[in-house]
Phi, psi and omega in degrees: 000125179278178184299319181297316179294321180295318179296317179297321180294321179296312180297322179296320179295319178298314180298320181295318181288325177296318179296322181292332183273348184306312180299323180289322178297317180296318180294319179298316181295318181296325183284323188258352182296134179291152179298320175261116186287353179287122182260132176237137179292128180298139180266120181280144177297140180281125182269149176289161177302321179299317180292320178298316179298316182295318178297318179296313180302312183299314183283329174296313181293332179292338176255019172091007178279157177252143189228133172226142179242135179226175187240000172197175185293326181293322176293321177299320178296321179297315179296317180298317179300317179297318181292320178298321177295317180298322181275354182054040182283130180251329177240125188231122176274134180235144176279178181266020176298129177302325179294316178298316180301319181295316184288319177298330179297338178284339190279135176238100183201170186276349182298151180266121177261122188247116176266144178051049183293140174290168181302317181298317182289326179301321181287347175271347186282144179272340188201146177236141181237128176224170164264195172206141181278331180212166173215147182251115186293320187292343179234356183068034187259140173263145181234120180245126179258135186294331180291335181254338185227081191286334183254061184288346179298340174297340178268351190245337188256307181300154185292340178234129177247123174252124178246132177255120191232142175263141186302327182292351180268000182273134170235159186284318191239161174297321181302319178297319180294318180298322177296320182291315184288336179289341180293331176210082193286124176279159178296322181227136175234125182254127176253126183237118178238097179075188178287160177297134179213150178210153174233029184295329186263106177053030176059025178262124182293127177234135181257135172082016181284316184253016182171195183302139177272353181217135177239128179236128178246127173254114183260128177258115181246090182284345178294322179294320180296319182295321180293328180280000000 
């Protein structure tokens, strides 16, 4: 059978199966169709910042991420300094996020902070620091937009990725995030859920093969500071 005959046979099979399913589709529609054909998108209850943070923390940790919460940039710098010391990081790739730049500016240490690192230098780095434009609480996912976070490779190449996130950027669902990013669509949007993992080789889970083996999120919650 040549390619043309094979294609014709595939299409004929599809048409045959579609025709056979029509009576069942009609019965399903009649049984499940709402009495009022007007469809309205369900309105999700609005969660408090505290609940969003807790949902994000729980789901981030469920995929192997590490979570710390602070209440201002100086505290974030203290946590970051401690983590860099623990990892013994000497070369650190940083993105062009204004928040990252501000927090790194607090640090006084001998480590080399590399902005806009080339591919070769990225592979020499022990740790990468980025911000994130959004986060999805229901999956513990970070969302980086290229228009705001141009050097996202700092999140993808070094073995440890530290993300500095503000509490106001958390939303509960992916759908909410998709609506937000469509308002000013970036050329590239990166979704990060936990450390890099793969089961390509004999279905054995391996961490850090195609990206960072460790993800650390430092969350800045200024609402808590304001209440206190």
